[in-house]
Structure formats: C-alpha cells, structure tokens
CHARMM internal coordinates of N, CA and C (Angstrom, degrees):
IC EDIT
DIST 1 N 1 CA 1.4475
DIST 1 CA 1 C 1.5567
ANGL 1 N 1 CA 1 C 111.34
DIST 1 C 2 N 1.2679
ANGL 1 CA 1 C 2 N 119.44
DIHE 1 N 1 CA 1 C 2 N 145.36
DIST 2 N 2 CA 1.4441
ANGL 1 C 2 N 2 CA 123.69
DIHE 1 CA 1 C 2 N 2 CA -176.51
DIST 2 CA 2 C 1.5465
ANGL 2 N 2 CA 2 C 108.41
DIHE 1 C 2 N 2 CA 2 C -88.03
DIST 2 C 3 N 1.3729
ANGL 2 CA 2 C 3 N 109.72
DIHE 2 N 2 CA 2 C 3 N 141.42
DIST 3 N 3 CA 1.5577
ANGL 2 C 3 N 3 CA 117.16
DIHE 2 CA 2 C 3 N 3 CA 176.00
DIST 3 CA 3 C 1.5220
ANGL 3 N 3 CA 3 C 104.43
DIHE 2 C 3 N 3 CA 3 C -128.36
DIST 3 C 4 N 1.3204
ANGL 3 CA 3 C 4 N 112.24
DIHE 3 N 3 CA 3 C 4 N 174.78
DIST 4 N 4 CA 1.4961
ANGL 3 C 4 N 4 CA 116.84
DIHE 3 CA 3 C 4 N 4 CA 179.41
DIST 4 CA 4 C 1.5496
ANGL 4 N 4 CA 4 C 104.76
DIHE 3 C 4 N 4 CA 4 C -84.50
DIST 4 C 5 N 1.3295
ANGL 4 CA 4 C 5 N 112.43
DIHE 4 N 4 CA 4 C 5 N 124.03
DIST 5 N 5 CA 1.5117
ANGL 4 C 5 N 5 CA 123.89
DIHE 4 CA 4 C 5 N 5 CA 175.95
DIST 5 CA 5 C 1.4493
ANGL 5 N 5 CA 5 C 110.86
DIHE 4 C 5 N 5 CA 5 C -124.86
DIST 5 C 6 N 1.2793
ANGL 5 CA 5 C 6 N 117.37
DIHE 5 N 5 CA 5 C 6 N 151.94
DIST 6 N 6 CA 1.4760
ANGL 5 C 6 N 6 CA 123.47
DIHE 5 CA 5 C 6 N 6 CA 176.32
DIST 6 CA 6 C 1.5414
ANGL 6 N 6 CA 6 C 107.20
DIHE 5 C 6 N 6 CA 6 C -128.85
DIST 6 C 7 N 1.3165
ANGL 6 CA 6 C 7 N 115.99
DIHE 6 N 6 CA 6 C 7 N 136.49
DIST 7 N 7 CA 1.4381
ANGL 6 C 7 N 7 CA 123.57
DIHE 6 CA 6 C 7 N 7 CA 177.38
DIST 7 CA 7 C 1.4967
ANGL 7 N 7 CA 7 C 108.63
DIHE 6 C 7 N 7 CA 7 C -119.70
DIST 7 C 8 N 1.3342
ANGL 7 CA 7 C 8 N 118.58
DIHE 7 N 7 CA 7 C 8 N 115.59
DIST 8 N 8 CA 1.4754
ANGL 7 C 8 N 8 CA 121.89
DIHE 7 CA 7 C 8 N 8 CA -176.05
DIST 8 CA 8 C 1.5594
ANGL 8 N 8 CA 8 C 106.64
DIHE 7 C 8 N 8 CA 8 C -91.26
DIST 8 C 9 N 1.3193
ANGL 8 CA 8 C 9 N 117.50
DIHE 8 N 8 CA 8 C 9 N 135.40
DIST 9 N 9 CA 1.4331
ANGL 8 C 9 N 9 CA 121.77
DIHE 8 CA 8 C 9 N 9 CA -177.72
DIST 9 CA 9 C 1.5633
ANGL 9 N 9 CA 9 C 108.28
DIHE 8 C 9 N 9 CA 9 C -126.26
DIST 9 C 10 N 1.3553
ANGL 9 CA 9 C 10 N 115.54
DIHE 9 N 9 CA 9 C 10 N 138.83
DIST 10 N 10 CA 1.4523
ANGL 9 C 10 N 10 CA 121.82
DIHE 9 CA 9 C 10 N 10 CA 175.23
DIST 10 CA 10 C 1.5033
ANGL 10 N 10 CA 10 C 107.29
DIHE 9 C 10 N 10 CA 10 C -126.75
DIST 10 C 11 N 1.3359
ANGL 10 CA 10 C 11 N 115.83
DIHE 10 N 10 CA 10 C 11 N 138.53
DIST 11 N 11 CA 1.4577
ANGL 10 C 11 N 11 CA 125.01
DIHE 10 CA 10 C 11 N 11 CA -177.42
DIST 11 CA 11 C 1.5540
ANGL 11 N 11 CA 11 C 108.95
DIHE 10 C 11 N 11 CA 11 C -108.99
DIST 11 C 12 N 1.3674
ANGL 11 CA 11 C 12 N 117.44
DIHE 11 N 11 CA 11 C 12 N 155.93
DIST 12 N 12 CA 1.4229
ANGL 11 C 12 N 12 CA 123.98
DIHE 11 CA 11 C 12 N 12 CA 170.03
DIST 12 CA 12 C 1.5631
ANGL 12 N 12 CA 12 C 103.84
DIHE 11 C 12 N 12 CA 12 C -67.39
DIST 12 C 13 N 1.3544
ANGL 12 CA 12 C 13 N 117.03
DIHE 12 N 12 CA 12 C 13 N 170.45
DIST 13 N 13 CA 1.4715
ANGL 12 C 13 N 13 CA 122.41
DIHE 12 CA 12 C 13 N 13 CA 176.98
DIST 13 CA 13 C 1.5429
ANGL 13 N 13 CA 13 C 110.71
DIHE 12 C 13 N 13 CA 13 C -58.40
DIST 13 C 14 N 1.2721
ANGL 13 CA 13 C 14 N 119.83
DIHE 13 N 13 CA 13 C 14 N -43.00
DIST 14 N 14 CA 1.4951
ANGL 13 C 14 N 14 CA 122.30
DIHE 13 CA 13 C 14 N 14 CA -178.39
DIST 14 CA 14 C 1.5322
ANGL 14 N 14 CA 14 C 106.67
DIHE 13 C 14 N 14 CA 14 C -69.52
DIST 14 C 15 N 1.2804
ANGL 14 CA 14 C 15 N 117.67
DIHE 14 N 14 CA 14 C 15 N -42.71
DIST 15 N 15 CA 1.4727
ANGL 14 C 15 N 15 CA 118.83
DIHE 14 CA 14 C 15 N 15 CA 179.30
DIST 15 CA 15 C 1.4818
ANGL 15 N 15 CA 15 C 111.38
DIHE 14 C 15 N 15 CA 15 C -69.65
DIST 15 C 16 N 1.2742
ANGL 15 CA 15 C 16 N 122.00
DIHE 15 N 15 CA 15 C 16 N -32.80
DIST 16 N 16 CA 1.4675
ANGL 15 C 16 N 16 CA 125.80
DIHE 15 CA 15 C 16 N 16 CA 178.02
DIST 16 CA 16 C 1.5753
ANGL 16 N 16 CA 16 C 110.64
DIHE 15 C 16 N 16 CA 16 C -62.93
DIST 16 C 17 N 1.3299
ANGL 16 CA 16 C 17 N 113.18
DIHE 16 N 16 CA 16 C 17 N -42.43
DIST 17 N 17 CA 1.5172
ANGL 16 C 17 N 17 CA 117.01
DIHE 16 CA 16 C 17 N 17 CA 177.98
DIST 17 CA 17 C 1.5052
ANGL 17 N 17 CA 17 C 112.14
DIHE 16 C 17 N 17 CA 17 C -65.33
DIST 17 C 18 N 1.3870
ANGL 17 CA 17 C 18 N 118.47
DIHE 17 N 17 CA 17 C 18 N -41.77
DIST 18 N 18 CA 1.4281
ANGL 17 C 18 N 18 CA 122.40
DIHE 17 CA 17 C 18 N 18 CA 177.02
DIST 18 CA 18 C 1.5094
ANGL 18 N 18 CA 18 C 112.57
DIHE 17 C 18 N 18 CA 18 C -65.02
DIST 18 C 19 N 1.4003
ANGL 18 CA 18 C 19 N 116.09
DIHE 18 N 18 CA 18 C 19 N -41.91
DIST 19 N 19 CA 1.4633
ANGL 18 C 19 N 19 CA 119.30
DIHE 18 CA 18 C 19 N 19 CA -178.90
DIST 19 CA 19 C 1.5329
ANGL 19 N 19 CA 19 C 109.25
DIHE 18 C 19 N 19 CA 19 C -69.01
DIST 19 C 20 N 1.3165
ANGL 19 CA 19 C 20 N 122.72
DIHE 19 N 19 CA 19 C 20 N -38.20
DIST 20 N 20 CA 1.4134
ANGL 19 C 20 N 20 CA 123.86
DIHE 19 CA 19 C 20 N 20 CA 174.92
DIST 20 CA 20 C 1.4990
ANGL 20 N 20 CA 20 C 111.73
DIHE 19 C 20 N 20 CA 20 C -58.61
DIST 20 C 21 N 1.2637
ANGL 20 CA 20 C 21 N 116.11
DIHE 20 N 20 CA 20 C 21 N -48.62
DIST 21 N 21 CA 1.5189
ANGL 20 C 21 N 21 CA 119.33
DIHE 20 CA 20 C 21 N 21 CA 179.30
DIST 21 CA 21 C 1.5422
ANGL 21 N 21 CA 21 C 110.30
DIHE 20 C 21 N 21 CA 21 C -59.48
DIST 21 C 22 N 1.3340
ANGL 21 CA 21 C 22 N 116.38
DIHE 21 N 21 CA 21 C 22 N -49.10
DIST 22 N 22 CA 1.4293
ANGL 21 C 22 N 22 CA 120.34
DIHE 21 CA 21 C 22 N 22 CA -178.30
DIST 22 CA 22 C 1.5236
ANGL 22 N 22 CA 22 C 111.05
DIHE 21 C 22 N 22 CA 22 C -61.63
DIST 22 C 23 N 1.2714
ANGL 22 CA 22 C 23 N 120.51
DIHE 22 N 22 CA 22 C 23 N -43.32
DIST 23 N 23 CA 1.4659
ANGL 22 C 23 N 23 CA 123.59
DIHE 22 CA 22 C 23 N 23 CA -178.05
DIST 23 CA 23 C 1.5340
ANGL 23 N 23 CA 23 C 112.06
DIHE 22 C 23 N 23 CA 23 C -70.51
DIST 23 C 24 N 1.3019
ANGL 23 CA 23 C 24 N 113.64
DIHE 23 N 23 CA 23 C 24 N -33.85
DIST 24 N 24 CA 1.4621
ANGL 23 C 24 N 24 CA 120.03
DIHE 23 CA 23 C 24 N 24 CA 178.79
DIST 24 CA 24 C 1.5396
ANGL 24 N 24 CA 24 C 107.60
DIHE 23 C 24 N 24 CA 24 C -62.50
DIST 24 C 25 N 1.3092
ANGL 24 CA 24 C 25 N 117.88
DIHE 24 N 24 CA 24 C 25 N -44.50
DIST 25 N 25 CA 1.4727
ANGL 24 C 25 N 25 CA 126.52
DIHE 24 CA 24 C 25 N 25 CA -174.76
DIST 25 CA 25 C 1.5437
ANGL 25 N 25 CA 25 C 111.15
DIHE 24 C 25 N 25 CA 25 C -77.85
DIST 25 C 26 N 1.2815
ANGL 25 CA 25 C 26 N 117.54
DIHE 25 N 25 CA 25 C 26 N -10.89
DIST 26 N 26 CA 1.5427
ANGL 25 C 26 N 26 CA 121.23
DIHE 25 CA 25 C 26 N 26 CA -174.87
DIST 26 CA 26 C 1.5104
ANGL 26 N 26 CA 26 C 113.29
DIHE 25 C 26 N 26 CA 26 C -125.30
DIST 26 C 27 N 1.3356
ANGL 26 CA 26 C 27 N 119.24
DIHE 26 N 26 CA 26 C 27 N 22.11
DIST 27 N 27 CA 1.4748
ANGL 26 C 27 N 27 CA 118.41
DIHE 26 CA 26 C 27 N 27 CA 178.91
DIST 27 CA 27 C 1.4720
ANGL 27 N 27 CA 27 C 112.68
DIHE 26 C 27 N 27 CA 27 C -57.83
DIST 27 C 28 N 1.3496
ANGL 27 CA 27 C 28 N 116.21
DIHE 27 N 27 CA 27 C 28 N 135.50
DIST 28 N 28 CA 1.4532
ANGL 27 C 28 N 28 CA 120.48
DIHE 27 CA 27 C 28 N 28 CA -179.04
DIST 28 CA 28 C 1.4931
ANGL 28 N 28 CA 28 C 115.15
DIHE 27 C 28 N 28 CA 28 C 82.89
DIST 28 C 29 N 1.3415
ANGL 28 CA 28 C 29 N 119.02
DIHE 28 N 28 CA 28 C 29 N 0.34
DIST 29 N 29 CA 1.4109
ANGL 28 C 29 N 29 CA 123.67
DIHE 28 CA 28 C 29 N 29 CA -179.53
DIST 29 CA 29 C 1.5205
ANGL 29 N 29 CA 29 C 110.26
DIHE 28 C 29 N 29 CA 29 C -109.88
DIST 29 C 30 N 1.3451
ANGL 29 CA 29 C 30 N 115.14
DIHE 29 N 29 CA 29 C 30 N 159.47
DIST 30 N 30 CA 1.5253
ANGL 29 C 30 N 30 CA 118.05
DIHE 29 CA 29 C 30 N 30 CA 172.25
DIST 30 CA 30 C 1.5500
ANGL 30 N 30 CA 30 C 105.12
DIHE 29 C 30 N 30 CA 30 C -87.70
DIST 30 C 31 N 1.3175
ANGL 30 CA 30 C 31 N 113.00
DIHE 30 N 30 CA 30 C 31 N 146.04
DIST 31 N 31 CA 1.4033
ANGL 30 C 31 N 31 CA 120.96
DIHE 30 CA 30 C 31 N 31 CA 171.02
DIST 31 CA 31 C 1.5917
ANGL 31 N 31 CA 31 C 111.76
DIHE 30 C 31 N 31 CA 31 C -118.89
DIST 31 C 32 N 1.2615
ANGL 31 CA 31 C 32 N 116.86
DIHE 31 N 31 CA 31 C 32 N 139.49
DIST 32 N 32 CA 1.4552
ANGL 31 C 32 N 32 CA 118.48
DIHE 31 CA 31 C 32 N 32 CA -176.35
DIST 32 CA 32 C 1.5147
ANGL 32 N 32 CA 32 C 110.78
DIHE 31 C 32 N 32 CA 32 C -93.09
DIST 32 C 33 N 1.3001
ANGL 32 CA 32 C 33 N 117.13
DIHE 32 N 32 CA 32 C 33 N 136.57
DIST 33 N 33 CA 1.4566
ANGL 32 C 33 N 33 CA 123.47
DIHE 32 CA 32 C 33 N 33 CA 175.64
DIST 33 CA 33 C 1.5337
ANGL 33 N 33 CA 33 C 102.87
DIHE 32 C 33 N 33 CA 33 C -106.71
DIST 33 C 34 N 1.3319
ANGL 33 CA 33 C 34 N 115.55
DIHE 33 N 33 CA 33 C 34 N 120.91
DIST 34 N 34 CA 1.4901
ANGL 33 C 34 N 34 CA 117.56
DIHE 33 CA 33 C 34 N 34 CA -173.87
DIST 34 CA 34 C 1.5495
ANGL 34 N 34 CA 34 C 106.50
DIHE 33 C 34 N 34 CA 34 C -110.89
DIST 34 C 35 N 1.3509
ANGL 34 CA 34 C 35 N 112.94
DIHE 34 N 34 CA 34 C 35 N 144.93
DIST 35 N 35 CA 1.4595
ANGL 34 C 35 N 35 CA 124.45
DIHE 34 CA 34 C 35 N 35 CA 169.00
DIST 35 CA 35 C 1.4470
ANGL 35 N 35 CA 35 C 111.52
DIHE 34 C 35 N 35 CA 35 C -133.92
DIST 35 C 36 N 1.2950
ANGL 35 CA 35 C 36 N 118.53
DIHE 35 N 35 CA 35 C 36 N 117.69
DIST 36 N 36 CA 1.4838
ANGL 35 C 36 N 36 CA 125.08
DIHE 35 CA 35 C 36 N 36 CA -176.53
DIST 36 CA 36 C 1.4801
ANGL 36 N 36 CA 36 C 109.98
DIHE 35 C 36 N 36 CA 36 C 51.03
DIST 36 C 37 N 1.2962
ANGL 36 CA 36 C 37 N 118.16
DIHE 36 N 36 CA 36 C 37 N 44.31
DIST 37 N 37 CA 1.4577
ANGL 36 C 37 N 37 CA 124.31
DIHE 36 CA 36 C 37 N 37 CA 171.65
DIST 37 CA 37 C 1.5183
ANGL 37 N 37 CA 37 C 112.98
DIHE 36 C 37 N 37 CA 37 C 83.00
DIST 37 C 38 N 1.3392
ANGL 37 CA 37 C 38 N 118.26
DIHE 37 N 37 CA 37 C 38 N 1.35
DIST 38 N 38 CA 1.4676
ANGL 37 C 38 N 38 CA 120.42
DIHE 37 CA 37 C 38 N 38 CA 179.16
DIST 38 CA 38 C 1.5070
ANGL 38 N 38 CA 38 C 110.66
DIHE 37 C 38 N 38 CA 38 C -114.04
DIST 38 C 39 N 1.3680
ANGL 38 CA 38 C 39 N 116.97
DIHE 38 N 38 CA 38 C 39 N 144.52
DIST 39 N 39 CA 1.3786
ANGL 38 C 39 N 39 CA 123.24
DIHE 38 CA 38 C 39 N 39 CA 175.86
DIST 39 CA 39 C 1.5290
ANGL 39 N 39 CA 39 C 107.88
DIHE 38 C 39 N 39 CA 39 C -75.17
DIST 39 C 40 N 1.3698
ANGL 39 CA 39 C 40 N 114.81
DIHE 39 N 39 CA 39 C 40 N 120.19
DIST 40 N 40 CA 1.4347
ANGL 39 C 40 N 40 CA 117.57
DIHE 39 CA 39 C 40 N 40 CA 179.79
DIST 40 CA 40 C 1.5797
ANGL 40 N 40 CA 40 C 112.34
DIHE 39 C 40 N 40 CA 40 C -105.34
DIST 40 C 41 N 1.3265
ANGL 40 CA 40 C 41 N 113.85
DIHE 40 N 40 CA 40 C 41 N -15.54
DIST 41 N 41 CA 1.4692
ANGL 40 C 41 N 41 CA 120.36
DIHE 40 CA 40 C 41 N 41 CA 178.50
DIST 41 CA 41 C 1.5253
ANGL 41 N 41 CA 41 C 105.05
DIHE 40 C 41 N 41 CA 41 C -161.76
DIST 41 C 42 N 1.4052
ANGL 41 CA 41 C 42 N 113.34
DIHE 41 N 41 CA 41 C 42 N 152.92
DIST 42 N 42 CA 1.4190
ANGL 41 C 42 N 42 CA 118.06
DIHE 41 CA 41 C 42 N 42 CA 176.73
DIST 42 CA 42 C 1.5594
ANGL 42 N 42 CA 42 C 107.97
DIHE 41 C 42 N 42 CA 42 C -146.09
DIST 42 C 43 N 1.2755
ANGL 42 CA 42 C 43 N 112.80
DIHE 42 N 42 CA 42 C 43 N 72.09
DIST 43 N 43 CA 1.5019
ANGL 42 C 43 N 43 CA 115.99
DIHE 42 CA 42 C 43 N 43 CA 179.15
DIST 43 CA 43 C 1.4898
ANGL 43 N 43 CA 43 C 113.93
DIHE 42 C 43 N 43 CA 43 C -72.83
DIST 43 C 44 N 1.2954
ANGL 43 CA 43 C 44 N 114.44
DIHE 43 N 43 CA 43 C 44 N 155.30
DIST 44 N 44 CA 1.4695
ANGL 43 C 44 N 44 CA 121.91
DIHE 43 CA 43 C 44 N 44 CA 177.96
DIST 44 CA 44 C 1.5384
ANGL 44 N 44 CA 44 C 111.02
DIHE 43 C 44 N 44 CA 44 C -91.75
DIST 44 C 45 N 1.3321
ANGL 44 CA 44 C 45 N 115.49
DIHE 44 N 44 CA 44 C 45 N 131.35
DIST 45 N 45 CA 1.4641
ANGL 44 C 45 N 45 CA 120.99
DIHE 44 CA 44 C 45 N 45 CA -177.39
DIST 45 CA 45 C 1.5821
ANGL 45 N 45 CA 45 C 102.67
DIHE 44 C 45 N 45 CA 45 C -78.21
DIST 45 C 46 N 1.2592
ANGL 45 CA 45 C 46 N 118.12
DIHE 45 N 45 CA 45 C 46 N 121.93
DIST 46 N 46 CA 1.5048
ANGL 45 C 46 N 46 CA 122.96
DIHE 45 CA 45 C 46 N 46 CA 177.12
DIST 46 CA 46 C 1.5005
ANGL 46 N 46 CA 46 C 110.38
DIHE 45 C 46 N 46 CA 46 C -93.64
DIST 46 C 47 N 1.2953
ANGL 46 CA 46 C 47 N 118.22
DIHE 46 N 46 CA 46 C 47 N -32.72
DIST 47 N 47 CA 1.4520
ANGL 46 C 47 N 47 CA 121.97
DIHE 46 CA 46 C 47 N 47 CA -179.75
DIST 47 CA 47 C 1.4785
ANGL 47 N 47 CA 47 C 110.85
DIHE 46 C 47 N 47 CA 47 C -164.10
DIST 47 C 48 N 1.3518
ANGL 47 CA 47 C 48 N 115.80
DIHE 47 N 47 CA 47 C 48 N 165.70
DIST 48 N 48 CA 1.4348
ANGL 47 C 48 N 48 CA 120.73
DIHE 47 CA 47 C 48 N 48 CA 179.18
DIST 48 CA 48 C 1.5151
ANGL 48 N 48 CA 48 C 108.79
DIHE 47 C 48 N 48 CA 48 C -57.84
DIST 48 C 49 N 1.2889
ANGL 48 CA 48 C 49 N 116.98
DIHE 48 N 48 CA 48 C 49 N 132.50
DIST 49 N 49 CA 1.4462
ANGL 48 C 49 N 49 CA 122.05
DIHE 48 CA 48 C 49 N 49 CA 179.21
DIST 49 CA 49 C 1.5070
ANGL 49 N 49 CA 49 C 111.78
DIHE 48 C 49 N 49 CA 49 C -101.68
DIST 49 C 50 N 1.3212
ANGL 49 CA 49 C 50 N 114.82
DIHE 49 N 49 CA 49 C 50 N 104.28
DIST 50 N 50 CA 1.4773
ANGL 49 C 50 N 50 CA 121.81
DIHE 49 CA 49 C 50 N 50 CA -178.48
DIST 50 CA 50 C 1.4967
ANGL 50 N 50 CA 50 C 108.14
DIHE 49 C 50 N 50 CA 50 C -97.17
DIST 50 C 51 N 1.3801
ANGL 50 CA 50 C 51 N 111.12
DIHE 50 N 50 CA 50 C 51 N 169.22
DIST 51 N 51 CA 1.5058
ANGL 50 C 51 N 51 CA 122.32
DIHE 50 CA 50 C 51 N 51 CA 172.05
DIST 51 CA 51 C 1.5170
ANGL 51 N 51 CA 51 C 112.67
DIHE 50 C 51 N 51 CA 51 C 64.59
DIST 51 C 52 N 1.2808
ANGL 51 CA 51 C 52 N 119.86
DIHE 51 N 51 CA 51 C 52 N 10.42
DIST 52 N 52 CA 1.4560
ANGL 51 C 52 N 52 CA 123.76
DIHE 51 CA 51 C 52 N 52 CA 168.86
DIST 52 CA 52 C 1.5438
ANGL 52 N 52 CA 52 C 116.74
DIHE 51 C 52 N 52 CA 52 C 70.31
DIST 52 C 53 N 1.3075
ANGL 52 CA 52 C 53 N 116.43
DIHE 52 N 52 CA 52 C 53 N 25.38
DIST 53 N 53 CA 1.4385
ANGL 52 C 53 N 53 CA 120.09
DIHE 52 CA 52 C 53 N 53 CA 177.31
DIST 53 CA 53 C 1.5490
ANGL 53 N 53 CA 53 C 109.02
DIHE 52 C 53 N 53 CA 53 C -132.78
DIST 53 C 54 N 1.2764
ANGL 53 CA 53 C 54 N 117.08
DIHE 53 N 53 CA 53 C 54 N 136.25
DIST 54 N 54 CA 1.4278
ANGL 53 C 54 N 54 CA 121.41
DIHE 53 CA 53 C 54 N 54 CA 179.63
DIST 54 CA 54 C 1.5767
ANGL 54 N 54 CA 54 C 111.44
DIHE 53 C 54 N 54 CA 54 C -154.94
DIST 54 C 55 N 1.3103
ANGL 54 CA 54 C 55 N 119.85
DIHE 54 N 54 CA 54 C 55 N 171.67
DIST 55 N 55 CA 1.4392
ANGL 54 C 55 N 55 CA 126.07
DIHE 54 CA 54 C 55 N 55 CA -178.79
DIST 55 CA 55 C 1.4477
ANGL 55 N 55 CA 55 C 107.87
DIHE 54 C 55 N 55 CA 55 C -131.98
DIST 55 C 56 N 1.3678
ANGL 55 CA 55 C 56 N 114.89
DIHE 55 N 55 CA 55 C 56 N 136.12
DIST 56 N 56 CA 1.5472
ANGL 55 C 56 N 56 CA 122.18
DIHE 55 CA 55 C 56 N 56 CA 166.72
DIST 56 CA 56 C 1.4709
ANGL 56 N 56 CA 56 C 104.40
DIHE 55 C 56 N 56 CA 56 C -106.05
DIST 56 C 57 N 1.3606
ANGL 56 CA 56 C 57 N 116.62
DIHE 56 N 56 CA 56 C 57 N 124.88
DIST 57 N 57 CA 1.4228
ANGL 56 C 57 N 57 CA 120.35
DIHE 56 CA 56 C 57 N 57 CA -178.43
DIST 57 CA 57 C 1.5955
ANGL 57 N 57 CA 57 C 109.69
DIHE 56 C 57 N 57 CA 57 C -132.38
DIST 57 C 58 N 1.2830
ANGL 57 CA 57 C 58 N 114.13
DIHE 57 N 57 CA 57 C 58 N 154.24
DIST 58 N 58 CA 1.4810
ANGL 57 C 58 N 58 CA 116.09
DIHE 57 CA 57 C 58 N 58 CA 178.30
DIST 58 CA 58 C 1.5096
ANGL 58 N 58 CA 58 C 111.41
DIHE 57 C 58 N 58 CA 58 C 162.28
DIST 58 C 59 N 1.2489
ANGL 58 CA 58 C 59 N 114.63
DIHE 58 N 58 CA 58 C 59 N -169.25
DIST 59 N 59 CA 1.4967
ANGL 58 C 59 N 59 CA 124.35
DIHE 58 CA 58 C 59 N 59 CA 176.96
DIST 59 CA 59 C 1.5032
ANGL 59 N 59 CA 59 C 107.88
DIHE 58 C 59 N 59 CA 59 C -85.48
DIST 59 C 60 N 1.3419
ANGL 59 CA 59 C 60 N 113.99
DIHE 59 N 59 CA 59 C 60 N 103.08
DIST 60 N 60 CA 1.4966
ANGL 59 C 60 N 60 CA 122.12
DIHE 59 CA 59 C 60 N 60 CA 173.82
DIST 60 CA 60 C 1.4576
ANGL 60 N 60 CA 60 C 110.71
DIHE 59 C 60 N 60 CA 60 C -130.41
DIST 60 C 61 N 1.3706
ANGL 60 CA 60 C 61 N 115.27
DIHE 60 N 60 CA 60 C 61 N 153.09
DIST 61 N 61 CA 1.4529
ANGL 60 C 61 N 61 CA 118.00
DIHE 60 CA 60 C 61 N 61 CA 169.88
DIST 61 CA 61 C 1.5224
ANGL 61 N 61 CA 61 C 105.72
DIHE 60 C 61 N 61 CA 61 C -80.61
DIST 61 C 62 N 1.3149
ANGL 61 CA 61 C 62 N 116.64
DIHE 61 N 61 CA 61 C 62 N 162.18
DIST 62 N 62 CA 1.4735
ANGL 61 C 62 N 62 CA 118.59
DIHE 61 CA 61 C 62 N 62 CA 177.20
DIST 62 CA 62 C 1.5133
ANGL 62 N 62 CA 62 C 111.86
DIHE 61 C 62 N 62 CA 62 C -57.10
DIST 62 C 63 N 1.3387
ANGL 62 CA 62 C 63 N 118.92
DIHE 62 N 62 CA 62 C 63 N -38.00
DIST 63 N 63 CA 1.4731
ANGL 62 C 63 N 63 CA 123.54
DIHE 62 CA 62 C 63 N 63 CA 178.33
DIST 63 CA 63 C 1.5164
ANGL 63 N 63 CA 63 C 109.87
DIHE 62 C 63 N 63 CA 63 C -63.10
DIST 63 C 64 N 1.3570
ANGL 63 CA 63 C 64 N 117.48
DIHE 63 N 63 CA 63 C 64 N -43.33
DIST 64 N 64 CA 1.4389
ANGL 63 C 64 N 64 CA 118.82
DIHE 63 CA 63 C 64 N 64 CA -177.07
DIST 64 CA 64 C 1.5522
ANGL 64 N 64 CA 64 C 110.90
DIHE 63 C 64 N 64 CA 64 C -67.02
DIST 64 C 65 N 1.3171
ANGL 64 CA 64 C 65 N 118.10
DIHE 64 N 64 CA 64 C 65 N -42.33
DIST 65 N 65 CA 1.4686
ANGL 64 C 65 N 65 CA 117.64
DIHE 64 CA 64 C 65 N 65 CA 178.00
DIST 65 CA 65 C 1.4921
ANGL 65 N 65 CA 65 C 111.23
DIHE 64 C 65 N 65 CA 65 C -62.74
DIST 65 C 66 N 1.3281
ANGL 65 CA 65 C 66 N 121.41
DIHE 65 N 65 CA 65 C 66 N -38.26
DIST 66 N 66 CA 1.4056
ANGL 65 C 66 N 66 CA 118.88
DIHE 65 CA 65 C 66 N 66 CA 177.87
DIST 66 CA 66 C 1.5270
ANGL 66 N 66 CA 66 C 114.02
DIHE 65 C 66 N 66 CA 66 C -70.35
DIST 66 C 67 N 1.3284
ANGL 66 CA 66 C 67 N 116.18
DIHE 66 N 66 CA 66 C 67 N -33.05
DIST 67 N 67 CA 1.5224
ANGL 66 C 67 N 67 CA 118.65
DIHE 66 CA 66 C 67 N 67 CA 174.23
DIST 67 CA 67 C 1.5044
ANGL 67 N 67 CA 67 C 110.09
DIHE 66 C 67 N 67 CA 67 C -63.89
DIST 67 C 68 N 1.3890
ANGL 67 CA 67 C 68 N 115.75
DIHE 67 N 67 CA 67 C 68 N -44.77
DIST 68 N 68 CA 1.4551
ANGL 67 C 68 N 68 CA 118.96
DIHE 67 CA 67 C 68 N 68 CA 177.74
DIST 68 CA 68 C 1.5146
ANGL 68 N 68 CA 68 C 113.06
DIHE 67 C 68 N 68 CA 68 C -59.25
DIST 68 C 69 N 1.3305
ANGL 68 CA 68 C 69 N 116.27
DIHE 68 N 68 CA 68 C 69 N -41.28
DIST 69 N 69 CA 1.4279
ANGL 68 C 69 N 69 CA 122.50
DIHE 68 CA 68 C 69 N 69 CA 177.78
DIST 69 CA 69 C 1.5430
ANGL 69 N 69 CA 69 C 111.19
DIHE 68 C 69 N 69 CA 69 C -60.51
DIST 69 C 70 N 1.3327
ANGL 69 CA 69 C 70 N 114.75
DIHE 69 N 69 CA 69 C 70 N -47.35
DIST 70 N 70 CA 1.4659
ANGL 69 C 70 N 70 CA 119.50
DIHE 69 CA 69 C 70 N 70 CA -177.62
DIST 70 CA 70 C 1.5216
ANGL 70 N 70 CA 70 C 108.34
DIHE 69 C 70 N 70 CA 70 C -66.73
DIST 70 C 71 N 1.2941
ANGL 70 CA 70 C 71 N 120.66
DIHE 70 N 70 CA 70 C 71 N -38.95
DIST 71 N 71 CA 1.4752
ANGL 70 C 71 N 71 CA 122.74
DIHE 70 CA 70 C 71 N 71 CA 178.44
DIST 71 CA 71 C 1.5155
ANGL 71 N 71 CA 71 C 112.30
DIHE 70 C 71 N 71 CA 71 C -61.92
DIST 71 C 72 N 1.3301
ANGL 71 CA 71 C 72 N 118.39
DIHE 71 N 71 CA 71 C 72 N -40.19
DIST 72 N 72 CA 1.4298
ANGL 71 C 72 N 72 CA 122.18
DIHE 71 CA 71 C 72 N 72 CA -178.56
DIST 72 CA 72 C 1.5014
ANGL 72 N 72 CA 72 C 111.90
DIHE 71 C 72 N 72 CA 72 C -74.39
DIST 72 C 73 N 1.3174
ANGL 72 CA 72 C 73 N 117.10
DIHE 72 N 72 CA 72 C 73 N -30.21
DIST 73 N 73 CA 1.5212
ANGL 72 C 73 N 73 CA 120.30
DIHE 72 CA 72 C 73 N 73 CA 178.15
DIST 73 CA 73 C 1.5762
ANGL 73 N 73 CA 73 C 111.66
DIHE 72 C 73 N 73 CA 73 C -71.22
DIST 73 C 74 N 1.2601
ANGL 73 CA 73 C 74 N 118.03
DIHE 73 N 73 CA 73 C 74 N -21.04
DIST 74 N 74 CA 1.4815
ANGL 73 C 74 N 74 CA 121.31
DIHE 73 CA 73 C 74 N 74 CA -178.39
DIST 74 CA 74 C 1.5287
ANGL 74 N 74 CA 74 C 114.77
DIHE 73 C 74 N 74 CA 74 C -90.59
END
COOR INIT
IC SEED 1 N 1 CA 1 C
IC BUILD
C-alpha cells in the first residue's frame, strides 16, 4: 500500500544552476524522472527551485521510494 513519502535532493553548484533554470522554465508542468529509459516519477514543478535543494513527495510504497532514491544517486 502507498503512503506519503518525501525524498530530499541536493545538487552540486553547477547542478543547482541547471535545475533552477529548468524549473523556472517549467513552472506548473510535470517533469519526468527517467531511470534506464523508464519514467519512475513525474512530479509537478510548483516553483523555481533555487539553492540546489528540493523535495519529491507523494504516494509511494516503501519499495518505490527506495528505487527512486537509488536511481537518483546513480
């Protein structure tokens, strides 16, 4: 069964600049997070994400949130 989980993400300085630009250009839209060519999450961008820190939250199983975490770490 799915529960509410949050995954906190931090970027390097270069990654933070790219992420801020991408999120600024896509406010209100869904962005796909891909792993091995498959969409594993599609969160909606609510606002520009500055300073290289953000959160993905939603209804995930424990297994799904760990898979998402592992995919983003690689």
